[in-house]
N, C-alpha and C positions, 0 to 999 in steps of 0.2 A: 578438896583443894589440890592435894597431892595427885589425885587421880586425873584432874583436869590438866595439870602441868605435864604429866607423863603422856597424855593423849596429844597435847599440842606439840610435844617434842617428837613424837612418832610421825605426825603429819609433816613437820618441817623436814625430817630426815627423808621421808618418801619424796618430797618435792625436790630436795637436793639430788637424790638418786636419779629422778627423771631428767633433771637438768644435765646431769653428767651423761646419761644414756642417750639424750636427744641428738647430739652431733653424730654419734655412731649410727643411730637409726637413719638420720638424714643421708649419711654416706651410703648406707645400704640402699635407700630409695633411689638415689642418683645412679648408683651402680646398676640397679635393676632396670631403670629407665634407659640408660645407655645400651644395655644388652638388648632391650626390646627394640630400640631404634635400629641398632645394627642388624637385628634379625629381620625387621621389616625391609630395610634396604637390600639385604641379601635376597630375600624372597622376591622383591620387585625386580632385581637384576635377573634372577633366574626366570621370572615370568616373561620379561622382555626378550631374554635370549632364547629360551627353549619352548615357550608356549606358542603354538601355531598362530600365524598371523591372522588367518581368517577367524579364528576363535577370539583373538584379542579384539578384533574389530567388532564382533558381536558383543563382547563384554563391555567395550567402551560405549557402544550404542545404548545398551540397556542401563548402564550407569548414568548416562546423560538423561535418559528418560526419568530416572528416579530423582535426579538432582533437583528439579523444580519443586518437589514436595518439601525439601529442606532449605532451598536457597531461592527466594522469590525475585531475584534480580536478573535482568537481561543485559548482555554485553554485545556491543556492535564495534567491530574493528574496521579501521580505515588504513589501508596499506599505502606506503609511500609510492609504490609503482603499480601500474596497471598493465594488462596485456602481456603477461609473462616478462615483466620488468623491461618492456620496450619503451615505456613512456612514463614520466613522472605524473602522479595523480594531481589534478588541479584541486580536487576536493581536499586532499591531505594538506596542500599548501594553504588553502583558504582557512581550514580549521586551525592550523598552527598559528596563522596570523590572528584569528579571532581570539584564541586562547592567550596570546601574548598580552592582551589588554587586561586579563585577570591574573596573570601569573605573578605580577609584582606584589599582589595583596595576600596571596595564600601559599604559594610554593616556597619551599625552604631553600632549594638550589635553583639558580637562574643562570641563563646564558644571555649575554649582553651583545648588542650590535649597534654601532654608532653610524647613523645615516646623515650624510651631509646635505644641507639645503632641504631639510624635511621639516614638516610641522612637528613631528616627534623625533628629535635627533637621537635619543636613546631608546632603543626597542629591546624589551626584556621578554624572554620566553622560557618556559620551564625546561629543566634539564631532564636527562633520561631517568627513568624509574621514579618520576615524581607524579603526584596526584593533586589535582585541584578540584574545587567544588564550584559548580555553576548553578544558577537558579533561573527558572523560566516559568512564569505564571504560577508562582508559589510551589513549584516542584523542584526538588533537589536532584542534581545529576553530578556524576563524577567522571572526570577525564584523566587518563594516565598516558604517559609516553613511554614506550618500551621498544626493545629490538631483540631479535633472535640471531644468534650466530650459526654458521654452518655446523652440522654435527661432526663432520670430519675435520679435525684440526691437525692433520699430519703434514709433514714437510713435503713439498712438491716443487719441481722445477717450473711448474705452470701455475699461474695465478688462480686463486679461488674467488668465488663470487662475493660480493659485499654483503654485510649483514642486512637483514630485512627489518626495516623500521615500520612501526604502526602506532596509531592512536586508538585507544579503547574508550568507548563511552559506556558507562554503567548506570542503570536506572531501574526503578521498581516496575514489575511487569504490568501493574495496573495503569501505568502511564504510557503504554506502548503506542497508542494512537496519537497522543499529543506529540510524542517525540518524533515518530516517523513522518507525520504529516506536516507539522509546524516547526518544531524546534530545529531539526537538522537544516531545513531551508533557511531559517532565521540565521543560523550560524554561518552557512555558506555565503549568504548575502552580506552579512556584517563583515565577514573576513575579506571579501572582495573589496568592499568599500574602504576598509582600513588599509588594504594593500595599495589602493589608488592614492590615498592620502600620503602614505609613506614611501611612495614609489621613487626610486632613483634609477636613472638609466645605467645599464651595464654594458660593458664591452667584453665579449667572449672570444676566446680562441680555442681551437680544438686540440686536445691532448693526443699524443701517439697512442695507438690502440693497446700497446702493452701496459699503459697506465690507466686503463679503463676499469680494471677489476682490483678488488682488495679493499682494505679498510679505508673508508672515507674518500675513495677515488671516484672521479666522474669523467665523463667524456668531454666536458667543456670546463675551462677555468675562466674566471672573470675578475675584472676590476671595475670600479665606478667609471662611467663614461663622463668625462668632464671637458670635452672639446667645445670651445666657445663659438664655433662657426655657426652663423645663421644666414638666412636668405638676405637679410638686410645688409650684412657685411660681405656677401659673396660678390666677387668681381665678375659681373656678367651683365649683358644687356637687360634692362628692366623688363622689356616685353617678354623676353625668353624666360626670365625668372617667374614672371606672373603666370605664364603658361604652365610651367612645371608645378608651381604651388597649387594652381587650380586642379591639375591632374591628380596630385597627391590627395587633395581634399575630397575629390570625387571618389577616389579609391577608398578612403577611410570611412566614408558614409555609404558605401555601396554594398553592404552585406546582403540586403534583400535583392538588389539588382543582380548580383553574381549568382545568387540561388535561383532566380527566375530564368536566367539564360543558361543555367546548367554548367557554370564554370567554377573551378576552385577559386576561393577568395585570395588571390595572389596577383602580383604584377611584377613584370621584369623591366629593368632599366639597363641600357648599355651606355656607358660613359666612355667616349673615345676622343683622343686628341693627343697632341704632343706633350712631353713631360713639362710639369710646372704650370699647367693650365687650370688646376683647381679641382681635379676629380675627387681626391680624398676630402677636400673641404666641402664639396657638394654632398658627399655621403653624410658627413657630420651635420650639415645643415638640414638634410632630410630627416635624420634621426631626431634632432632637436625640435623640428617643426611638428613631426608626427608623435613625438614622445615614445619612440620605439627603441628597444634594445638593439645592439649591433652584434652580429655573429661574424667574425672575421675567419673565414674558412681557408685554411692552408692545405691545399690539395696534395702537396708533396708529403704530408704526414699521414695521408690516407692510403692504406695498402690495397684496398679492393673495393668493388662496387657495393658489397654488403655493408662495409663499414661506413661508406658514404650515406647509405640509407639510414643506418642507425643514428648517425649524427643529425640527419634531418628530423627524425622523429623526436630527438631530444631538444630541439629548438622550441621556443615558446611562441605563442601568438603575439601580435604586436611587436614584430621584430623585422630587422633588415639583415639578410644573409648576403655577405659580400665576398666575392672572389676577385682580388685585385691582380692586375697584370696577367689575365688568364691566358694570353698568348704565349707566355713564357713560364707559367706556373707548373705546367705538366705537358709531357709529350703524350697527347691523347691517342696517338697511333699505337702506343704500348711498346715497351722495350722488353725483350726477352734475352736471356743468355743463350749462348750456343748450346746445343744439346750435349756436346762432349763435356763442356765445363759444368753444365748442370748435373750430369750423371756423376762426375768426380766429386762435386760438393755434397751430393746426396749420400754417396758412399762413405765420405769422411764423417758426416754427421749422423750416420745411421744408428750407431750405438752410443752416442754422446749427446744427452739432452741439452747440456749447456752449450755445446758447439752448435747444435741445431737451432737453439734460441738465438744465438748470435748471428747465424746465417740468415734467419728469418728477418732480423732487424736490418741487415745489410741489403736485403732485396729492395728493389725500387718499387714504386707504386704501380699497381696493376689496374688503376682506374681507367676505364675506357670511355670513348666518346659516347657510346650507347648508355653507359652507366650515368654519365653526367646529364645526358638528355632526359633520362628517366627521373633523375634527381630534380630537374627543373620543372618538367612537364608531365611526368608519369603519374601512375595511380597513387604512389606513395606521397606525391607532392600535395595531395588533398588532405593529408593528416594534419589537422589543425587549420587555422585560417588567419587572415589578416597578416600576411607575410609579403615582404618586398624582397626580390632577388636582384642584386646589382653586380654586373660585370664591369671591370675597367680594363682598358687596353690602350697602348700607344699606337698599335698597328692593327686597325680593324680588318684590313685586307688579309691578314694571316689567319683569321678565324674561319672555321667551317661554316658555310651558310646555314646549315641545319641548326647550328648552335644559337644563332642570333636572329633567326626568322621571327616575324611577328607571331605572337602567341606564346613565344618563350621570352624573348626580349621585346616587350610590347612597345617600348618607347626608346628610340635612339637619340641620345643627346650629344651633340658635338661640343666638346670643350676646346674652343679655338684660341688663337693668339689674342692678346689684349687689344681691344678697340677703345674708341674714345669714351663711350658710355661706361665701360668697365673701369677705365682710368679714373673717371670722375668719382666712382664709388670708392676706389682706393685712396684718392686724394682726400675724400671726406673722412675715411676711416683713420688714415695715418696723420694727416696734417690739419684736419678739422677746417678745411676751406672748401667752399662751393664754387669759387671762381678766382681767377688770377690773370694778370696780364700775359703770363707765359702759356696759358692754356691754348690759344690759337696755334702757337708754334708747335706745341706737343701734339695737337690734333692733326696737324699737317704731317708731322714725322710718323705718327702712328699709322696714318694711311699709306705711308711709303715703306714701312719697316715691319718685320715680323718679330715680336718680342712677347715673351710669356708674361702672364700676370705676376708670377713669382719674381721675375726679374724687375718688373716695375715696382712691386712692393718693396723690394730690397733697396732700391734707389730712393724711394719716398720715406723710408724709415729714418728718422733723425739719429745720427751717430753720437751726438752730444747735446747737452742742454742749450748750447749757444746757436745751434743750427735752426734757422727759421724756415718757413715754407719755401721762400725764394731760393735758398741754397739747395734744398732737396729737389726742387723742380729743375734747377739748372743742372744738377747731377744727373737727373733723368734725361734731360736734353742731350748732355754729353754722351750718355750711354746709347741713346737712340741714334745720334750721329755716327758713333763708332759702329753700331750694329748695321746701319745703312751702308757705311763705307765697306764693312766686311762683306755684306751681302752683294754689293756691286763687284768687289774683287772676286768673290766666288762665282758670280755670274759671268764675269769676263773669263775667268779661268775655265769654267765649264764650256763657254762658247768656243774658246781656243781648242779645248780637248775634243769638242764635237767636230770642229773644223778639221782637226788633224785626223780624227777617226774617219770622217767623210772622205778626205783626200786619200788616206790609206786604203779605204775600201774601193775608191775609184781606180787607184793604181793596181790593186789586186785584180779587179775586173778586167783592166786592160791587159795585164800580164796573162790572165787566164784566156782571154780572147786570142792573144798572139800565139799561145801554146796550142790552142785548138786549131788555129789557122795553119800552123806548121805541121801539126799532125795530119790535118786534112790534105795538105799539099804533098807530104811524104807518102801518104796512102795512095793518092792519085798517081804519083810517079811509079810506085810499085805496080799498080794495075796496068799502066801503059807498058812497062817492061815485060810483064807476063804475057801481054797480048802481042808482043813483038813489034809494037808500033813506036816509032820515035818521032817526036815533034820537034 
C-alpha cells in the first residue's frame, strides 16, 4: 500500500515537471522555427539577387515539371487587358459578370453596384483576393480574383503603370477536356447574357493623358446615360425621322453585310445646322434607339495622334463616338510655337522634371487632320465593331471636304429651322394637343420666319399651372411676329448696306476711270512736246 502511494506520487511529480517544462520547450520550438524561416528568406533573396538568371529559368522550368507529381490541379488565368494592355479583355468582363451571380452565396467580401432601371438593381461581385466555388456537370471548380503591383515602387515624377488584374480558374487535371471545351464557353455565354439583362447605358468622357496611368485610373470616365430624348419626341419632319431610323436599323443588323463587302462595321453621321436645332437631342435619340453607349470625345484634351488611337481602342462595341462642334474643337492645321520660344522653354525645363511636366501640360494639342482621318477611317478604326461616329457643326462649310466625304461621314443630316411638322411634335410633347384654332396662323408664320425648335419649345412650355395651351400658343405667335419683324428690319438694313456698298463701288470706279483718263491725257501731252509738235 505504501509502495503504491509512493509510485503514484512520483508519477504526479513527473507530470507537473513536464507541465512546467512544456512552455519553455514551446518557446524553443517557435524560436527555432523563426530562425529557419529567416534563413529560408535570406537564402531566397540571395538566390534571386546573385544566382544567374538563365540558371534560375532552368530551375523554375524543372520545378514546374516536378509540380504535377505532387499538385494535380491546373490553373488558367484571364487577364484584364489584352494586346500589351491596349484593349480591355471582353472575356475578363464576361467572366466577372458570370461570377457576380454566385458571389453573394459563397464569397466573404463583396463589392456592390447599384444599377438604375435594371432587372437586378443590386449587383454583387467578389472582392480582390477572394475565392468562390462553382460546379459544372458535377465537377467542382474554383475562381479567384487577384492583382499584381509593379515591382518598382520608387518615387518618380512620371506616372507608373496600373496594377495588373486577373481571374484564375483552378480545377483537377482529369477534367481538362470538359473545362476547355464546354465550361469556359458556358461561362462566357452566360456572362454576356447577364450583361445584356443588367445593361445600363453609359456616357463617357476622355480623361487627360496624364490621368491615364496609376492606381485605378482609366482613359475614359463615365456616368449613367439618362437622357430622355427619343425619336418620338424629336422635333423633326416625320418622313426624315423615319428615314434615319430605318438607316440605323439596317446598320444594326448589317454585320454579315459589312463583312461581305469588306468594310469595317461602322457608320458616320454628320449633323449640321444652326444652334438650337436639336443636334444633341438627335444623338441622345440615336443612343436610346440603338441601346448604345455614348463616348463624348473632347479633342482639346488629346495631345497627339497616338493618344487619339489609344482612346479609340478603349471604346467598346455598340457605342456612339461623338465629336461636337468639330469646326471649333481644334485647329486641325496644328499650332506650333516659334522656334526661339521653344528652345528657351526646353532649356529651362532641361534639368527640372517638375517644370518639364508642367510645360508638357501647357502645350496645345498636336492632333492633325491626318490623325483624325485615320481615327475615323484608317486601319485602327476596324478594331472592334458596331460603332457609330457622329460629328456636329454649326458651319459645315468650314470643314475640310476630306473629313466629311462619303465613306467617312456616310450620311449628312441637316438640322434645320422649325417647320410646321416639327412644331406639331413639340405641341404634342409640351401641350398634349394635336390641333388648335391657332395652328393655321402658326403654320403661316413658320413659313415666313426662321426660328429654331429650341425657341419654339421655350414658348410652348407652360410657365405656371394656370397657363393653358391657348396662352402658350399666343406666346409663340408673338415671338414669331417679333422674329418676323426683326428679320424684315435686318433685311432692310442689309439692302441699304448693299445699296451703299454698290454706290460706293460705282463712285470708286468712276474716280478710277477719271484718274486713268487724266494720266492718259498728260502722257499724250508730254509725247507731243517731246516731238516738237503743238496742236
